[in-house]
N, C-alpha and C positions, 0 to 999 in steps of 0.2 A: 494400462487401460489401452484399448485400441481405438484410435479414432479414424481410421480408416477402414473401408471392408476388407476383408480376408478370408477367403475360403468360404464364401457364400455368407458368412456371419455379417452382423451390424449391430451397431449400438443399440438400434430401437429393438431387435430380436432378444438381446440380453436384458433389456429393461422391462420386457413383458413378463418376466420371472421375478423381478425384484418387489419387494413391499414398498410402501411407503416409505420406509427410512433406508432403503438401498440394501446391499448386501453386505455383510459384516465382513470386515477384512482382518488377516492374521499377520503379525509381526515376522519379517525375515530375520531383523536382528536389533538388540535392545542393548544400551549401556545408560550407565548412572554417571552424571556431572558431578563435579565438584562442587558447584554453585547453580541457584536457580537460574534456568533459560528463561527469556523474557522475549527474545526475538532470533530471527534466523534468517539466511538468505544464502544461495547459492551466487558463487561467482558467474556471471554469463561470459566473461572472457576465458575463463578455467573451468569448464563445467562439471569436471571432477571435483571441484573444491567447496566447501561452503563454510560458512562463520556464524558461530553461535554468540550472542551477546547474552551476558548474565547480569542478574541484579540480586545484590546481596544487603540485606537491610541489618546491620549489626546491632540488634536488639537483646533483650535477655535470651537466655535459653530457649524458654518454653512459648515463646512469642513467634507468631508467624506474620509475615507481611507479603502482599503482591505485589506486582509493580504498578499498582494503581493507588496514587496518594490520596486515598478515600478521607482520610482524616488530616490533611496536611495543615489545614487553619489551625486545628488544636496543637499541631505538631510545633507551629511557628510560634504561637503564643506562649507557649509553654517554654520557649527558649530553649529547645533542646540543640545540640551541636547539629547543622546540616551536614557535617561529615561523618555521617553515622553510616552511610551507605558505599560500597566498592563493587567492582566487578571486573568482568574480564572478556576479551574477545578469544574464543577456541576455534582453532583452525582445524578442520577434520577435512581429509580424501575419502571420497566412495570409489571403490573400486570395482572392475567389471565382474568380481565374483560376489558382490555384495557385502564385501568386508567394509566397514569403518574405520579408519586409521587415524589415529589423532596425530596432528602434525606440529601444533604449536598453541601454546596459552600465552597470550600476553596480558598481563596483569593492567587493569584499569583503577585510577583513584577515586572513582566515583561509580554509580551505577548505571549500566546501561539501558535506555528504554528502547530504543531503535536503530536501525541499521540500514541503508539501501546502497548498492553499487551505482555508479554513474552510469546512465544508460548510454554513453557513446564515447566520453574523453579515454585517453590512454587504454585504449583496447578492452575498455569496461573494467576496469580492474582495481579501480580507487573507490573505496566506501567511506560514505558519510555516516558518522556515529554520533546520536544526540545521547547526553547524560542528566543525571539527577541534579549537577551543579549548574545548569547553564552552560554547558561546554558543546560544541561542535568539533569534531576530530576527522582527519581525513588520515584513511590508511591505504597503502598500497599493496596488492597480492604481488607478489615478486616471484616469477617462475623461470627458471633457466635450467640449462644442462649443466652449466657450469656449479651452481650454487643450490642447495635445498629450497624447497619453496618456503616461503615465509610472508606473514603480514608485517610491513615497516610503516610506523607512524610518518606522516610528513609533515603534519602541523595540527596544533589545536587552538582554537579561539574561544572567546568569550564576548560573542558578537554582541549581546545586548547588555554588556556590563557586567561588574563583577559580584553582583549580587547571588550568592550561592543558594539561598532559600528557594529560588524559583527554578523548577525542573523542566527541561525541554521534555516533551513526552512523544514526539513522532517528527519525521521529517519525510519531505518528498521531492524528487527531482522533477524539474519541468521537461516533459518528453521530448519537446522541440526546440527550447531555447537554453543551451546547453550551461549558460553562466547562473541560472537561476535554481535556487533551493528554497522550499518552504519548511517551516518549524513551526510547533504548537508549544505553548507553555501552560504550566499549571496555574499562572494567572490569568488566564482565561484569553490569551491573544494570539493570532496567527499573523505570523511576519514572512515576508519575502527578501531573499539575500541575494547578494550577486557574489559571485565566485569567480575569481578570475584564473587564468591559465596557470598561474602559479600558486593557486589555491590561498590566496588572500580573500577575504570576506568583508564586504561591505554593507550595511544598510541601505536600503533602495528608499524609504521615506521614514519620515521622523515619527512615524504613528503605525500601529497595526493596520494590515488591510481588512481584518475582521475582528472583532471582539465578542466573545460570548459572556454569559453570565456565570458561567461554572467552569472547571477545568475544559481546555480544548483537547480533545483525545487525540483528533485525527486530522489529516489535510490530505487533498489531491488537486494535482491540475485537470483541466479538462484534456481529453486525448486529442481533440481535434488540433488541426492546425492553426496558430494564432492567427487573427484577422489583420490585415495590413491595409487600412482605409485610404492610405496616401501613397502607395507603393508606386503608381505611375505617375505621380506628378514629380517630375524631378526638380523642380524649383523650391520644393515645401520644404520648410527646414525640419518638418515632424515626418518626412518621407520614410522613415525607418520605424514609425511608430508601430507597436504590436499590440494588438487587444486579445486577452485571453481570460479565461475563465476558471475560479478556483472554489474549492468546495472545502468545506471543513464542518467537524461534528463534535459537539462538546457535552459534557456532563448535563447540561440543562436541557437535555432531549431534542435538541435543535439541529438541522441540518442546514447549515446557510451557505449560500452562495452570490458570489459578486463577481463584477468586471475589473480587471485591472488593465491599465493602459501603461505599457513599458516604452520609454524614451531613451533608447540606449546612445542617441546624440547629446545627453545632457551628462553622460557620465563625465567625471572630473569637474564639472560646474556646481553651482550652488542650490540647483532646484533638485526636488525629487526626481528619481528616476523611474518610481513607478507610483501613478496616482491611482485613485478610486472613484470615478465619478459619478458612481451611483451607490446607494445605501444597499447592504445585503438584503436578499429576500430570503424566507425561509422554507422549506419543504417541508410540511407538515405531515404527521402519521405515525411519528415515533413516539413510544410508551416509557422511555428510560433513553440514558445515553447513547449518543450516536458515536460508534466506534471504530467503523470501518467504512470506506468509499471507495467505489471501483468505478469511474466512467469509463464507457466503452467506445472503441474508435468507431463509431456507428451514428449514421444518420438516417432517420426515417424519410419515408415519402414526405411528411409535413415538415420536414427538415428539423424535427425534434430530435434530441440526443439522448441517449440511453445512459442512466447512471443507477447503480447496484448499491446498497447500504446496509450494514450490519448494525446491531444495536445490543444493548445490556437487557432489552425485552426478549431474547432469544430470536428476533425475527429477521429475515432477510427480505429486502423490499427492492422492487424495482422502479423507476421513475421515468417519465420520459419529461425532457425540460427544452423548451423552445428558446431560439434566440442565442444558444451558445457558439454556432459558428459565427455570428455577427459579434461576439462579444457582450452582447446585453441578454444575459439569462431572463426569462420570465415564465410564466405559467405552467408551472411544475405539476405533473399528473401522476398519481399513484397507478401503475399498471398491474402490478401482482405482488404479493407477501406470502411467506410460509414460515411457520414455526419451526426452528430447527432443534429445539430442546436444549439449547444452551447459548449465552450470550454470544454473539458473532463479533470474535474481537478483531479478526483480520480477513481479508478476501483476496486470494492470488488468482489472475487470470492464467488460466492452463493453456486456452486457444479459443480463438472466434472465428467461427465459420459465418460470413455474409454473403448475401447477393451483390452484383454487380451494384455500384453506386446508381440509385435511381437519378440523381441531378444529372448523371453523364447522358442519359436518354431522355430527354425531355419530350421527344415525339412518343413515347410510350408511357400512357397513363397507368396509374395503378389497376384498374380494371382488365387492362391488357396483359398483365403479366400473370403468371400462374402462380399459384400458390407455394410452390416449390421456389421460384425465382424471388419471391416476396420474402421468404422465412429466413430468420437468423437464428443462430445457436451459438451459445456461449458456456465453456466447460470452465468451471471455477473450484479452486481449493479452499475450502472455509475452517478458519480455526476457531472451534465453538466452545472455548473455555470448558466448564465441566462435562460437556456433550462430546467431546473429543473433535478430530478433523473428519469432514465429510468432503466427498467429490459431488459437485453439483452439476446439473445440465439446465440451463434456461434458455427457452425458445420463445420466438415471437414472431411477429411478421411486420412490414414496413409500414403497415397503416396504424399499428399500435392497437389493433383491435384483439389481438390475441396474446397473450404472455403466458408462460406456465413455467413453475419451478419444480423440478424434480430431483430427490437426493438418489444418486447412482450407487454411492459405496459409503460405508461409514467405518472409522478406525476408533476403536473404543478402548484400546488396552492402558490409556493413561488414566490415572488414578488422582490426578487433580488438574488445574487449570491449564488447557492447552491454549496457550498464547501465541507459539510461533509454529509456523508449518510453511514446507517451501518442497517443491519439485524440482528433480534435476532438468535443466536446460536439454531440450533434445529428445528426451524420453517420451515426449508427447507426440513424436513425428513416426512415420515410416510403420506404424504398426507394432510398434514396441509396447511392452507395459510401462505406465506411468510409475517412476520410482519418485517416493516421497519419502522426506524426513520431517517427523513432527516431535513437539518436545512439550513437557508439562513441569508446573513450576515446583510446588512442594516437594514432589518426589524425585525431582531432578531428572526425570527419565528422557532418554532421546531414542527415537524408534526408527527404523526404516521398514517400508512395506511397499507394497506394489499394488497397481490397480490396472 
């Protein structure tokens, strides 16, 4: 996909000939995995490599199970062994000639639900992995000229205790506070953990920061810089206080958002290092479980922030939420929604195009700027379960008066649930075609395609 103008062509010109579901995309390569894939991510530190997490439920031969604990309560009450799942981390290399080379398979004692590379530490080569037995593991992608590329386990923790009936369903690194990671659980909770430079893990408070009434499927931190209310007060004991916003989605059809106050100065003491001064607020409008959350690093003229969500109800939605920059979210507004013909399980930002921050130009009102200056545009890769992968364009203006969702392309070769998709870092730049890998669960299919 070309995100810059080339030889007189533009994205807008291509879109004029597309139908409402975008153009169909053909695969370049396909292969079948040994176990069902549940998640995937390219390594930002070594963008030719990507890791696939797998989820295997060891049941009777004729039964199928997705990485969604739909009947977890029944499974627990019937006292089946919680060690009926296993998985693996599979490392691949994507070559310049579009070949997919298998490099390594690391067997894992429980099923893998989610994985994400750290956005900054150790050259972005350390992977956080969460599993079906409440484990949080860290792996490092080691690459050197002297030895073969490989994934090496750093450490595995049970940060919430040894109850292996509780699944960790998702994880998310804070984009600006490198020691913080959030996890969600099958017993409805959202926790924020502190990770040291040596990859030790500590709880930040004695209670979850958010609690749903059903499984907490997904979590994401606001992309905006944390608010530091006492940063200029040298004598304040809380001068390092950082306020940030966290979102979570649950099977209860609720998108919840709350403010967290992080006190690094309390590390090593008896007080909680994270407090939640306000109860969560709900962003309404979802008709089924909320499974994907993508906050944009964007503030409108009104200081509202933009948050994009996906749901089992087949819809993608765009919200404006005020107060996030100050750490006090409120007044969410639905800007746009669209049916993508399949449950929206994951959303990955490809590229965000935005105007100059209007806050930096106080002398220029919204009416004085042109429509072009006010416009923002986000390109997104969506994993849409039984509807496959889709490339989306979402456009809006800084006053939140206009917002439009458009499907640019669709990849429909998968014959079962598409839970994981990612694009190769760098392929979205310089007029190159966007190189994507997508996976599907029951047929264990992995595909390479371009847009």
